[in-house]
N, C-alpha and C positions, 0 to 999 in steps of 0.2 A: 504493500500500500504506500509506504514512504517513497519507494523507488518510483512508483507511478506519479506521485505528486512532484518529485524532483524533476522527472522528465517533462511534465507539464509546465513547471516553472521555467525550465531551460528553454522550452519551445516559445513560451510567452516572451521572455526577455530577448530571445534571438531576433524577434521582429523589431525591437526598438534599438538594436545595436547600430544599424546604419544611421538612424537619426542622431543617436548619441555621438557617433564618430564625426558626423558632419558638424554638429554643434560644437564639439570639442576642438576640431581643427580650425573652423572658420569663425567661431565666436569666442569660446572660452580661452583658447591659447592666445589669440591676439589681444584679448582684454587683459590678461595677466602680463603679456609682453609689454604693453604700454606702461604699466606700473614699473616694471623692471627698467626699461629704457629711460624713464623719467628721472632717474637718479644718476645717469651716466651722460657724458659728453661723447657723441658719436656722429660721424659724418655720413653714415649709411653705407660706407664702402669698406673702410678699414676693418681688419679682423679684430683689432683690440679696441676696447672702450675704456675711457677714463672715468673713474668713479668720482662724482662731484657732490654726492649727498643731496642736500636740499637747496643747493645753489641755484639750480634751474627754477625752482619755485620762488625763491627770493627775487630773482631777476624778473620773473613774470609779474610778481605782486607789486614790487616797489620801483622797478627801473624801466620797464617796457611801457612807455606811454602809448605806443601804437596799439598795444593789446587792450588797454582801457578805453581808447578811442573806439576800437571795434566793439567792445562791450556796450559803450554808450550808444553807438549807432544801432546795434541790435535791440537795445532797450527802447529807443525811439520808435523803431518799426513795430516792436511788440506792443507798445502802448497804443499806437494808432490801430493796430489790429484788434486789440482788446476792446476798444471803444467803437471806432467807425465800422470795422469789418463785422464784428459781432452784432453791433446795432443794426446794420443793414440786414444781416442774416435773420435776426429776430423779427424785424419789420416784414420782410418777405415771407417768413414762416407764418406769421399771424395772418397775412393776407391770403396765402394759399390754404391755410387751415379753414377758411370760410368756404361756404358753398358757392364757388364761382365757376364760371365756365372755363374749361381747359386747364383745370388745376393740375391734372396729371402731366400735361405738356410742360407746364412751368416747373414742375418737380424735376423733369428730365433736363430742361434747359439750364436751370440754376445749378445742377450738379455736374454739368459738363466741364467747366473750367478746372475743378480739382483733379479730374482724371487725365487732363492733357499733360504732355511732357513740359516740365519747367523750362527746359532749354528752348523748346519751340515757342512757348509763351513769351519768353524773354526776347527772342529774335523778332517776333511779331511786334511787340511793344517797343522794341528798339527802333523799328521802322516808324511807328506812330510818333515817338518822341524825337525823331531825328531833327536836327536843327536846320538842315537845308531842304530836305524833301519830305519831312514828316507830315503825317495826316493831321495832327493836332495844330501845327502851325498854319497849314492850308485852311483849316476850319476857322481859326482865329482871323486870318486875313479875309476870308469870305464874309465875316461878320464885322469887318472894319476895326479889328483889334490887333493890327499888325505890331503895335508897340509891346504887346504881351509875348510875341513870338520869341523863342530862344532855343538854344540847344539844351533841352531839359535834362538829359543824362550826362552832360559834359560840364555843366556849371556847378560850382560848389554849393550855391544857394538852393538849387532845386534838385540835385541829383538824388539825395537820400529820400526826399518825399516822393519823387517820381518812382523810385524803386519800391517804396512802400505802397504806392497806388497799384503797381503791378502785382505785388504780393497779395494785397487785399482782394483784388479782382479774381485772382486765381484761388484764393483760400476761403472765400465766404460761403462757397457751396456746401462744403462738408459741415460747417456750423449750421447752415440752413437745414440740412437733413436731420441732424441731431435735435435741433430745437423744434422742428416740425414734429418729430416723433414724440418729444416731451409734451407738446401742446395737445396732440391727439390722445395722449394717455390721461389727460384731465377729463373726468366724467362730465358729459354734456349737461347732466341734470343740475350741476352746481351753477353753471352759467344761466341756465333757464330759470332756476329758482331766484337767482339774483335779479334777472330781468323782471320777473313777476313782482318782486319786492320794490321795484323802481330804481335799481342801481344803474348808474351810468356806465359807459364803456370804460372810462378811466377808473372808476371805483372797482369794477370787475377785474381789470388788469392789476390794480394795486393790491386788492384784498384777496383775490383768488389765484390769478395767474402767477404772479411773482412768488408768493410763498410756496406754491406747489412746484414751481420750476427752479427753485434755488439749487437743488442738487444738479440739475441739468446745466444751469448757468456755470456752476463751478467746474463741471466736467469739460465743458466747451472752453472755459478759460484756461484750464490746465493744458489741454491739447493745443490751444493757441500759443501759449507761452513756449511749450516744448518745440512746437513746429516752427515758430517764427524765430526763436533764438538760434535755431540750427539752419537757417536759410542759407543756401549756397548756389543752387542751380540758376536762379534768376540773376543773382549778382554776377555769376561767371559769364552769363550770356548777354549781359548789358554793359556794366561798368567795370567788371573785374576788380572792384574795390576802389576805383578812381572816381573823380579826379583827386589826386593825392591820397588821403586816407578817408575821404568824406563818405564813402559807402563801404568801407572795410568792415567786415563782420568777423566774429570769432573763427568760423571755419576757414575763411580765406586767410586770416592771420596765421592760423596753425599751418596751413598748406604753404604759405610764404616762408615760414620758418623752416619747414621740412624740405621743400623742393628748391625754393629760391636761395636759402642760406645754408642748406645742407646741415642743419642742426636738428637731427632727428630726436636726440634726447630732450632738447628744449621744447620741441614741438609736442612731444609726448607729455611733458610736464604741463604745458598749456592745455592739452586735452584733458588731463586729470583735473586741473583747476576748473575748467569749463564744466566737466561732469559734476563736480562737487557743487558748483553754483546752481546748476539745473536741478540737482537733487534737493538742495536746500529750498529753492523756490517751490518745487513740487510738494515737499513736505508741508510747507506753510499753507499752500492752497488746499491740501488734503485735510489739514487741521481745520481750516475755515469751512470746508465742505461738511465735515462731521458736525461742526458747531451749528451750521445752517440747517441741518436736518432736524434739529430740535424744534424749528419753527415751521417746518413744511408738513 
């Protein structure tokens, strides 16, 4: 009997061996290797590595101003995404949640941008924002607003906000889907009873929709922060971090240290710092989410 159970257990675990091997080789090993390399100075080619301890972390925290500029830029884009992008997603979700004609069509259309390639989206918007032949400048000229025309992605004053617009256009769709699912989970009887009692649209939104949607709001905010702070493909296909450091973000800064400067150890230390920052922000948001569930 014990031998039969042993064979069954071996057969069961045999099926998960390929998945465990793939996870170990392509996820677990690189993850641990980053921590190892972060305390060494290595150019990516030499067979020997120089142990420097926490020096790479001290450099990133206290001496690399370009790293903190990239964090600030990512923070600005994240703040815009949390407010404007998610606000647009919520407004569209509330409209589609009503009994309107063609709402299934709108669901598909609004979810199309997130499934598109970030590189392709960046190239298309690069043409729209082009300073010489861009669609936006042509539209401004047609409306008699030539003085507003500029090279949107090449000027320091507008480059970061132009990238934020591209990111928000591409990213509002998944927030729309999650928020719409949350709205549809609210029992219709609650809204109908509130209407019967004479409540206005604003009162229903403030007293019913918001409290019941708080966990969904926090979920969308967590995903927004994690996704936006790790933005790369749109930056790579539009500005590549320029002009200067005005659209540099953490991922491009890490790649610049690794590929451009051949400082693999320092790049790994920046990756560890970045992961710790994202983990800390996520933990704070999860705490706030659990606290909000008391009122939902």
